[in-house]
MARKOLKOL-654557 format. One record per residue: chain; residue in three letters; x, y, z of N, C-alpha, C in turn. Coordinates in Angstrom, 2 decimals, padded with zeros to 5 digits. Example, Ala and Ser with C-alpha at 12.3 -4.5 7.8 and 13.67 -1.06 7.14 Angstrom:
BEGIN
<node ch="A" aa="ALA" n_c1="013.19" n_c2="-005.69" n_c3="007.80" ca_c1="012.30" ca_c2="-004.50" ca_c3="007.80" c_c1="013.20" c_c2="-003.30" c_c3="007.80"/>
<node ch="A" aa="SER" n_c1="012.85" n_c2="-002.25" n_c3="007.08" ca_c1="013.67" ca_c2="-001.06" ca_c3="007.14" c_c1="012.90" c_c2="000.03" c_c3="007.87"/>
% end
This chain:
BEGIN
<node ch="A" aa="LEU" n_c1="-009.67" n_c2="-002.52" n_c3="009.37" ca_c1="-011.15" ca_c2="-001.99" ca_c3="009.17" c_c1="-011.26" c_c2="-000.32" c_c3="009.46"/>
<node ch="A" aa="ALA" n_c1="-010.61" n_c2="000.19" n_c3="009.16" ca_c1="-011.19" ca_c2="001.87" ca_c3="009.51" c_c1="-011.17" c_c2="002.41" c_c3="007.21"/>
<node ch="A" aa="LEU" n_c1="-010.28" n_c2="001.43" n_c3="006.76" ca_c1="-010.60" ca_c2="001.33" ca_c3="005.46" c_c1="-010.84" c_c2="001.20" c_c3="005.04"/>
<node ch="A" aa="LEU" n_c1="-012.17" n_c2="-000.05" n_c3="005.12" ca_c1="-013.37" ca_c2="-000.73" ca_c3="004.93" c_c1="-014.51" c_c2="000.43" c_c3="004.79"/>
<node ch="A" aa="ARG" n_c1="-014.44" n_c2="000.52" n_c3="005.85" ca_c1="-014.71" ca_c2="001.35" ca_c3="006.49" c_c1="-015.09" c_c2="002.74" c_c3="005.79"/>
<node ch="A" aa="ASP" n_c1="-013.80" n_c2="003.58" n_c3="005.33" ca_c1="-014.08" ca_c2="004.39" ca_c3="004.66" c_c1="-013.91" c_c2="004.10" c_c3="003.00"/>
<node ch="A" aa="LEU" n_c1="-013.97" n_c2="002.57" n_c3="002.99" ca_c1="-014.17" ca_c2="002.84" ca_c3="000.82" c_c1="-015.34" c_c2="002.39" c_c3="000.92"/>
<node ch="A" aa="ALA" n_c1="-016.44" n_c2="002.18" n_c3="001.58" ca_c1="-017.70" ca_c2="001.64" ca_c3="002.10" c_c1="-018.39" c_c2="003.25" c_c3="001.76"/>
<node ch="A" aa="GLY" n_c1="-017.80" n_c2="004.04" n_c3="001.82" ca_c1="-018.84" ca_c2="005.09" ca_c3="002.47" c_c1="-018.57" c_c2="006.27" c_c3="000.95"/>
<node ch="A" aa="LYS" n_c1="-017.91" n_c2="006.12" n_c3="000.36" ca_c1="-017.27" ca_c2="006.17" ca_c3="-001.15" c_c1="-017.98" c_c2="005.58" c_c3="-002.33"/>
<node ch="A" aa="GLN" n_c1="-017.92" n_c2="006.29" n_c3="-003.30" ca_c1="-018.25" ca_c2="005.95" ca_c3="-004.23" c_c1="-017.92" c_c2="006.20" c_c3="-006.20"/>
<node ch="A" aa="GLY" n_c1="-017.32" n_c2="006.63" n_c3="-007.34" ca_c1="-017.15" ca_c2="006.15" ca_c3="-008.45" c_c1="-015.83" c_c2="007.18" c_c3="-008.08"/>
<node ch="A" aa="PRO" n_c1="-015.83" n_c2="008.20" n_c3="-008.63" ca_c1="-013.75" ca_c2="008.82" ca_c3="-008.69" c_c1="-012.86" c_c2="008.81" c_c3="-007.35"/>
<node ch="A" aa="ASP" n_c1="-014.26" n_c2="009.83" n_c3="-006.16" ca_c1="-014.00" ca_c2="009.45" ca_c3="-004.99" c_c1="-012.83" c_c2="007.92" c_c3="-004.17"/>
<node ch="A" aa="PHE" n_c1="-014.05" n_c2="006.34" n_c3="-004.39" ca_c1="-014.17" ca_c2="005.29" ca_c3="-004.25" c_c1="-013.09" c_c2="005.74" c_c3="-005.05"/>
<node ch="A" aa="ASP" n_c1="-012.42" n_c2="005.41" n_c3="-006.41" ca_c1="-011.28" ca_c2="004.89" ca_c3="-006.89" c_c1="-010.57" c_c2="005.53" c_c3="-006.58"/>
<node ch="A" aa="LYS" n_c1="-009.93" n_c2="007.20" n_c3="-005.55" ca_c1="-009.02" ca_c2="008.06" ca_c3="-005.50" c_c1="-008.76" c_c2="007.11" c_c3="-004.52"/>
<node ch="A" aa="ALA" n_c1="-009.78" n_c2="006.58" n_c3="-002.85" ca_c1="-009.33" ca_c2="006.16" ca_c3="-002.09" c_c1="-008.68" c_c2="005.74" c_c3="-002.30"/>
<node ch="A" aa="TYR" n_c1="-009.57" n_c2="004.34" n_c3="-002.95" ca_c1="-008.77" ca_c2="003.08" ca_c3="-003.30" c_c1="-006.65" c_c2="002.93" c_c3="-003.41"/>
<node ch="A" aa="VAL" n_c1="-006.68" n_c2="003.79" n_c3="-004.33" ca_c1="-005.65" ca_c2="003.68" ca_c3="-005.26" c_c1="-004.90" c_c2="004.37" c_c3="-003.89"/>
<node ch="A" aa="ASP" n_c1="-004.50" n_c2="005.33" n_c3="-003.20" ca_c1="-004.92" ca_c2="006.32" ca_c3="-002.46" c_c1="-003.69" c_c2="005.46" c_c3="-000.85"/>
<node ch="A" aa="SER" n_c1="-004.76" n_c2="003.96" n_c3="-000.85" ca_c1="-004.81" ca_c2="002.89" ca_c3="-000.14" c_c1="-003.49" c_c2="001.88" c_c3="-000.52"/>
<node ch="A" aa="GLN" n_c1="-003.69" n_c2="001.82" n_c3="-001.65" ca_c1="-002.68" ca_c2="000.88" ca_c3="-002.01" c_c1="-001.27" c_c2="001.49" c_c3="-002.69"/>
<node ch="A" aa="LEU" n_c1="-001.09" n_c2="002.36" n_c3="-002.84" ca_c1="000.22" ca_c2="003.13" ca_c3="-002.63" c_c1="000.65" c_c2="003.05" c_c3="-001.73"/>
<node ch="A" aa="GLN" n_c1="-000.25" n_c2="003.29" n_c3="-000.32" ca_c1="000.70" ca_c2="003.47" ca_c3="000.84" c_c1="001.36" c_c2="002.02" c_c3="001.08"/>
<node ch="A" aa="THR" n_c1="000.58" n_c2="001.01" n_c3="000.99" ca_c1="000.16" ca_c2="-000.07" ca_c3="001.47" c_c1="001.70" c_c2="-000.84" c_c3="000.73"/>
<node ch="A" aa="HIS" n_c1="001.57" n_c2="-000.80" n_c3="-000.13" ca_c1="002.83" ca_c2="-001.61" ca_c3="-001.70" c_c1="004.06" c_c2="-000.61" c_c3="-000.87"/>
<node ch="A" aa="ARG" n_c1="004.01" n_c2="000.94" n_c3="-001.33" ca_c1="004.84" ca_c2="001.14" ca_c3="-000.71" c_c1="006.22" c_c2="000.42" c_c3="000.97"/>
<node ch="A" aa="GLU" n_c1="004.89" n_c2="001.03" n_c3="001.82" ca_c1="005.30" ca_c2="000.50" ca_c3="002.36" c_c1="005.59" c_c2="-001.19" c_c3="002.82"/>
<node ch="A" aa="THR" n_c1="005.16" n_c2="-001.99" n_c3="002.38" ca_c1="005.31" ca_c2="-003.17" ca_c3="002.93" c_c1="006.99" c_c2="-003.63" c_c3="002.10"/>
<node ch="A" aa="ALA" n_c1="007.36" n_c2="-002.89" n_c3="000.44" ca_c1="008.56" ca_c2="-002.75" ca_c3="-000.04" c_c1="009.70" c_c2="-002.28" c_c3="001.05"/>
<node ch="A" aa="ALA" n_c1="009.64" n_c2="-001.53" n_c3="001.48" ca_c1="010.37" ca_c2="-000.81" ca_c3="002.26" c_c1="010.78" c_c2="-001.44" c_c3="003.48"/>
<node ch="A" aa="LEU" n_c1="009.09" n_c2="-002.01" n_c3="003.53" ca_c1="009.95" ca_c2="-002.95" ca_c3="005.47" c_c1="010.23" c_c2="-004.17" c_c3="004.67"/>
<node ch="A" aa="VAL" n_c1="010.26" n_c2="-005.30" n_c3="003.40" ca_c1="010.88" ca_c2="-006.42" ca_c3="003.10" c_c1="012.43" c_c2="-005.27" c_c3="002.55"/>
<node ch="A" aa="GLU" n_c1="012.87" n_c2="-004.22" n_c3="002.18" ca_c1="013.41" ca_c2="-004.28" ca_c3="001.89" c_c1="014.47" c_c2="-004.17" c_c3="002.61"/>
<node ch="A" aa="ARG" n_c1="013.66" n_c2="-003.28" n_c3="004.31" ca_c1="015.00" ca_c2="-003.30" ca_c3="004.93" c_c1="015.17" c_c2="-004.25" c_c3="005.61"/>
<node ch="A" aa="TYR" n_c1="014.11" n_c2="-005.86" n_c3="006.06" ca_c1="014.74" ca_c2="-006.41" ca_c3="006.42" c_c1="015.96" c_c2="-007.59" c_c3="005.72"/>
<node ch="A" aa="ALA" n_c1="015.97" n_c2="-007.67" n_c3="004.42" ca_c1="016.75" ca_c2="-007.94" ca_c3="003.63" c_c1="018.15" c_c2="-007.69" c_c3="003.52"/>
<node ch="A" aa="LYS" n_c1="018.34" n_c2="-005.95" n_c3="003.89" ca_c1="018.94" ca_c2="-005.79" ca_c3="004.36" c_c1="019.82" c_c2="-006.29" c_c3="005.96"/>
<node ch="A" aa="GLU" n_c1="018.49" n_c2="-005.81" n_c3="006.96" ca_c1="019.51" ca_c2="-005.93" ca_c3="008.04" c_c1="018.32" c_c2="-006.87" c_c3="008.73"/>
<node ch="A" aa="GLY" n_c1="018.28" n_c2="-007.52" n_c3="008.18" ca_c1="017.19" ca_c2="-008.76" ca_c3="009.11" c_c1="017.92" c_c2="-009.28" c_c3="009.76"/>
<node ch="A" aa="GLY" n_c1="017.81" n_c2="-010.14" n_c3="011.13" ca_c1="018.25" ca_c2="-010.52" ca_c3="012.62" c_c1="018.43" c_c2="-011.87" c_c3="011.83"/>
<node ch="A" aa="ASP" n_c1="016.89" n_c2="-012.74" n_c3="011.44" ca_c1="017.13" ca_c2="-014.60" ca_c3="011.06" c_c1="017.35" c_c2="-014.72" c_c3="009.27"/>
<node ch="A" aa="ARG" n_c1="018.12" n_c2="-016.32" n_c3="009.81" ca_c1="018.43" ca_c2="-015.70" ca_c3="008.07" c_c1="017.60" c_c2="-016.06" c_c3="007.75"/>
<node ch="A" aa="GLU" n_c1="016.75" n_c2="-017.39" n_c3="007.59" ca_c1="015.30" ca_c2="-017.74" ca_c3="007.21" c_c1="014.89" c_c2="-016.35" c_c3="006.34"/>
<node ch="A" aa="LEU" n_c1="014.51" n_c2="-016.13" n_c3="007.00" ca_c1="013.52" ca_c2="-014.39" ca_c3="006.95" c_c1="013.88" c_c2="-013.67" c_c3="005.62"/>
<node ch="A" aa="LYS" n_c1="015.63" n_c2="-013.88" n_c3="006.14" ca_c1="015.96" ca_c2="-012.43" ca_c3="005.90" c_c1="016.07" c_c2="-013.59" c_c3="003.88"/>
<node ch="A" aa="GLY" n_c1="016.98" n_c2="-014.90" n_c3="003.98" ca_c1="016.37" ca_c2="-014.86" ca_c3="002.71" c_c1="015.56" c_c2="-015.01" c_c3="001.61"/>
<node ch="A" aa="PHE" n_c1="014.54" n_c2="-015.12" n_c3="002.85" ca_c1="012.92" ca_c2="-015.26" ca_c3="002.20" c_c1="012.79" c_c2="-013.55" c_c3="001.82"/>
<node ch="A" aa="ALA" n_c1="013.31" n_c2="-012.90" n_c3="002.76" ca_c1="013.15" ca_c2="-011.20" ca_c3="001.89" c_c1="013.79" c_c2="-010.81" c_c3="000.95"/>
<node ch="A" aa="GLU" n_c1="014.99" n_c2="-011.06" n_c3="000.71" ca_c1="016.17" ca_c2="-011.53" ca_c3="-000.13" c_c1="015.41" c_c2="-011.50" c_c3="-001.41"/>
<node ch="A" aa="GLN" n_c1="015.03" n_c2="-013.01" n_c3="-001.63" ca_c1="014.26" ca_c2="-013.40" ca_c3="-003.06" c_c1="012.46" c_c2="-012.50" c_c3="-003.14"/>
<node ch="A" aa="SER" n_c1="012.12" n_c2="-012.29" n_c3="-001.81" ca_c1="010.39" ca_c2="-012.44" ca_c3="-002.76" c_c1="010.94" c_c2="-010.44" c_c3="-003.16"/>
<node ch="A" aa="LEU" n_c1="012.05" n_c2="-009.56" n_c3="-003.04" ca_c1="012.09" ca_c2="-008.74" ca_c3="-002.63" c_c1="011.69" c_c2="-007.49" c_c3="-004.51"/>
<node ch="A" aa="PRO" n_c1="011.44" n_c2="-008.19" n_c3="-005.72" ca_c1="011.88" ca_c2="-007.83" ca_c3="-006.49" c_c1="010.23" c_c2="-008.29" c_c3="-007.75"/>
<node ch="A" aa="VAL" n_c1="010.23" n_c2="-008.66" n_c3="-006.46" ca_c1="007.67" ca_c2="-008.77" ca_c3="-006.03" c_c1="007.30" c_c2="-007.82" c_c3="-005.91"/>
<node ch="A" aa="PHE" n_c1="008.11" n_c2="-007.15" n_c3="-004.23" ca_c1="007.35" ca_c2="-006.79" ca_c3="-003.70" c_c1="007.50" c_c2="-005.49" c_c3="-004.53"/>
<node ch="A" aa="ARG" n_c1="008.68" n_c2="-004.72" n_c3="-004.82" ca_c1="008.94" ca_c2="-003.75" ca_c3="-005.77" c_c1="008.51" c_c2="-003.93" c_c3="-006.79"/>
<node ch="A" aa="ASP" n_c1="008.22" n_c2="-004.59" n_c3="-007.00" ca_c1="006.80" ca_c2="-004.80" ca_c3="-008.10" c_c1="006.00" c_c2="-004.43" c_c3="-008.50"/>
<node ch="A" aa="LEU" n_c1="004.87" n_c2="-004.51" n_c3="-007.01" ca_c1="003.93" ca_c2="-004.60" ca_c3="-006.74" c_c1="003.65" c_c2="-003.36" c_c3="-006.36"/>
<node ch="A" aa="ASP" n_c1="004.79" n_c2="-002.48" n_c3="-006.01" ca_c1="004.88" ca_c2="-001.26" ca_c3="-005.81" c_c1="004.81" c_c2="000.06" c_c3="-007.29"/>
<node ch="A" aa="ARG" n_c1="005.37" n_c2="-000.78" n_c3="-008.27" ca_c1="005.55" ca_c2="-000.32" ca_c3="-009.37" c_c1="004.45" c_c2="-000.41" c_c3="-009.83"/>
<node ch="A" aa="ARG" n_c1="003.74" n_c2="-001.30" n_c3="-009.79" ca_c1="002.49" ca_c2="-000.99" ca_c3="-010.86" c_c1="001.28" c_c2="-000.75" c_c3="-009.68"/>
<node ch="A" aa="ALA" n_c1="001.12" n_c2="-000.41" n_c3="-008.76" ca_c1="-000.20" ca_c2="000.88" ca_c3="-007.91" c_c1="001.14" c_c2="001.96" c_c3="-007.96"/>
<node ch="A" aa="ARG" n_c1="001.75" n_c2="002.30" n_c3="-008.12" ca_c1="002.18" ca_c2="002.97" ca_c3="-009.04" c_c1="001.80" c_c2="003.54" c_c3="-010.09"/>
<node ch="A" aa="GLY" n_c1="001.63" n_c2="002.96" n_c3="-011.42" ca_c1="000.42" ca_c2="003.05" ca_c3="-012.29" c_c1="-000.65" c_c2="003.33" c_c3="-012.21"/>
<node ch="A" aa="LEU" n_c1="-001.12" n_c2="002.39" n_c3="-010.72" ca_c1="-002.89" ca_c2="003.07" ca_c3="-010.29" c_c1="-002.75" c_c2="004.16" c_c3="-010.83"/>
<node ch="A" aa="GLN" n_c1="-001.75" n_c2="005.98" n_c3="-010.29" ca_c1="-002.32" ca_c2="007.38" ca_c3="-010.30" c_c1="-002.41" c_c2="007.19" c_c3="-011.54"/>
<node ch="A" aa="ALA" n_c1="-001.86" n_c2="006.72" n_c3="-012.64" ca_c1="-001.95" ca_c2="007.50" ca_c3="-014.03" c_c1="-003.43" c_c2="007.13" c_c3="-014.70"/>
<node ch="A" aa="GLY" n_c1="-004.17" n_c2="006.25" n_c3="-014.41" ca_c1="-004.95" ca_c2="005.70" ca_c3="-014.78" c_c1="-005.52" c_c2="005.32" c_c3="-015.88"/>
<node ch="A" aa="PRO" n_c1="-006.64" n_c2="004.67" n_c3="-016.06" ca_c1="-006.39" ca_c2="003.93" ca_c3="-017.94" c_c1="-005.40" c_c2="004.14" c_c3="-019.21"/>
% end
């Protein structure tokens, strides 16, 4: 909610930078969480899901990092 308020108050390059920064942080944290659960998770079914979906989350993180470079 705070992120949406922050983004709503920005325009142009300021909006772009704040959006990219939020995506970088979110994708980095999500990929790390999924990776950690794939390695250490206690629920077998969820651990299997994490293992199978980890490449997708890593790819999303890689793509978010690519946003920094710009078009």
